[in-house]
N, C-alpha and C positions, 0 to 999 in steps of 0.2 A: 655315659649318662649325661644328658644336657643339664645346665644349671640355670635357675632364674636369676636374673640379674637384680640386685637390690637397687633401691631409688639412686642411691650416690653413685654405685657403679654404672647405672644406665644414663645418668647425667654425664659422667666422664666419657662414655662411649659416643654419645651424640655430640659432645664437644669435639672429640677427636675427628668424627665424620666431618664437622664443619669446617676444622682446620684442613682437612684433607682437600675439600672442596675449594677452599680459599688458595691452598697452595698449588693445586693442580689448574686453577683458572677455569673449572667447570662452572658454567652459567647457572644461576638459580632462577626460580620461577620469576621473581620480580625483575631480574636483569633481563629475561626474556620478553616480559611485557614491555619494559621501557624500549627495548630495540624494536619491538613490533609497532610501537605507536608511529602514525604517520597518515598520509593520505594515499590511497589506493584506487586506481581507476580501472575500467573494464576495458580489455582489448580484444579484438578479433570478433566481435559480433556485429555484423553490419547494421547500421542504422539505428544502434542502441547507444545511449550515451548514459553511463553510471559510475558513480564514485562512492567510496566510503572512507570517512575519516575516523580513525582511532586515536582519541585523546589519551595523554599520559594519566589523567585522573580517572580513567576507567569507563569514560563515556563514549558514545560514537553516534555519528550521523551518516545517513545514507540518502541517496537519490537515485532514480532511474527515469529516463526519458526515451520514449519509443513513439515517433509521430505526435499524434495528438494526446497519447497517454502519459501520464506522470505519475510516480509514486515516491514517497519519502519515509523515512523511519528515524527515530531516536530511541536510544536505550543505553545499555552497558554491555561490556566486553571484558573477557578474561581469557588468560592463557590457559590451554590444555596441554597435552602431551603431543607436541608437533602441530597444534592447531589453535586458531582463535575461535572463541564461541561468543556469540553475539545474540543478545535476548532484548526485546521490546516489550512494551504493554501489549495486552491482548488486541487493541484496536477492534473492539466487537460492537461499537455503537453502529447500527445500521442506518444507511440514509433512509429518509422518508419523504414522500409528496403529500400534500395536502390542498384542499380546495381553499382559495383565497377570496376571490370576488368575481363577479361578471362585470364587463364593460363593453361600450360600444366596439364593434369591429370596423376595421379599416376598409372592408369591402362589405358585400351583402352576404358573404359566406361565413360559416362557423369557424372561428379561430380557436387555437390552444397557445397559450403562452406560459412558460415556466419562469418564475422569478427567483433569484438567488436572496439571501438573506438581506443584502443591501438593495434589493428592488430591481436589480438589473435583469433583463431578460438573458436565459440561458440557451445557447445553441446546442444541437446535438443529442437532445432527448428523445428517446424512442417514444412513439405515440400509437396506440391503438384505440379505436372507437367503436362502440355499440350503438349503432342508429339504423332506421329504416329496416329493422328486423335482422340485422346480421351485424357480426362483428369483424373488423377488417384493420389491417395495418394502415396507418396514415403517415408513415414516414417518420422524419425526426424535425424537431422545432428548428427553426432559423433564429435569427438575432431578435427578430420582432414578431415571432409567432408565424402561423402559416395557415392557409385556408384547409379546411377539412370537407371532404366530399360527402356530405349529408344532405338530404332534402329536408328531413326533419330533425328537431333538436336531438342531440346525443342523449341517451339514457346512462351511458356510463364511459368513462375515459380511463386507459390504462397508460401509465408512465413508467419508463425505465431507462437505464444506462448500460446497454449491452457491452459497451467499451470496457466498462469496469466491472462486468460481470454482475450487475444489479438487474434481476428480473424484473418485469412489469409488475406494477402495483395498481390494482384496479379500484378507480373512485366512482361511487354512484353520485351521478349529477342530475338524475332526473327531476330533482326538486328546484333546480335552478333555471329552467327554461323560461325564457321570457322575451322582451323586446331586445335586450342586449345579446350579442352573439359570440361574444369573445370570452371564453373561460381562462380564467387566470388562476394559476397554482403556485404554492410556495415550496421551495426546496431546502430541506434540512440536510446538510451533507454528512452528518455524523462523523465516522472515521473514514470517509471515502478518500482514497489516495495515499492511505497508509499502508505500509507493508509490514505485517507482523513476522517477527523471528522468534521462534520457542527453541532456545539453545541451539541455533543454527551454527554448525561446525564449518570452518573454512580451514582447510588444510594450508599449512604454511609450506612453501616451495621457493626457497631462496629469498628474493624480494618481491614475492607474489602470494595471493591468496586465492584458493580455489574452492568453489562450491558448485552445486548442481541448483539451478533456479527452478523453483516449483512454486506450487500453490499461487498460480498466476491466471488472470482471465485472458492472457495473451497466448492463445494455443500454439503459436508458431515458436514461442519461447519456452514453453512448458518443458522441462527436463534437459534443457541445454546446458552444457558446462560452461562456467563462466570464471574467467581469469582475471583477477584485478592485480595490477602492478603498481608498485609504490612509485609515485611521483618524485621526482629528483629536484 
């Protein structure tokens, strides 16, 4: 018949276990975490650069670059059983476009310009326009805007960032028609370019960390196995 250990006996048993761990050299969770700290970089994925730094204080930094696409993250990490677990803020503040002003066009055509918070033109924004009784794609913005193929003033302009998985946002511009033909919009990035990790597990394999890359707008990388090797 089993017996229930009294508090004093339980403490003595725990002390004995701790002494055994120390005597046999079995690593503790804290020792595992100290050993895991370091910088790990992605290997074996063509045209993708990515690294993750696990700091001894339990924080981590991450970045990934693929062509013109970049993402980063900061958060905390901890050791699990044979794995590293990383967690970030939710990064759920969505980007947004808003109408800013009209200004003269550099040509006789209608223009669309999207500006950053510092007032610099942004290239690569997807544009769709509603004009002349139809809605059509107008391509992407260039560094200084671009000509829109409309005979009459646009009624609505939709802006998005397909590269980052940001769908088109439609803005009514019917009230802004006048002598000026360049439509200028402001862009609030929110948490654009931030990668959220919700208790993401990376398997420890010697001096490497392994995970499946997911929740990405880059379709060709979705579900790919990623292996990060410790930098020497």
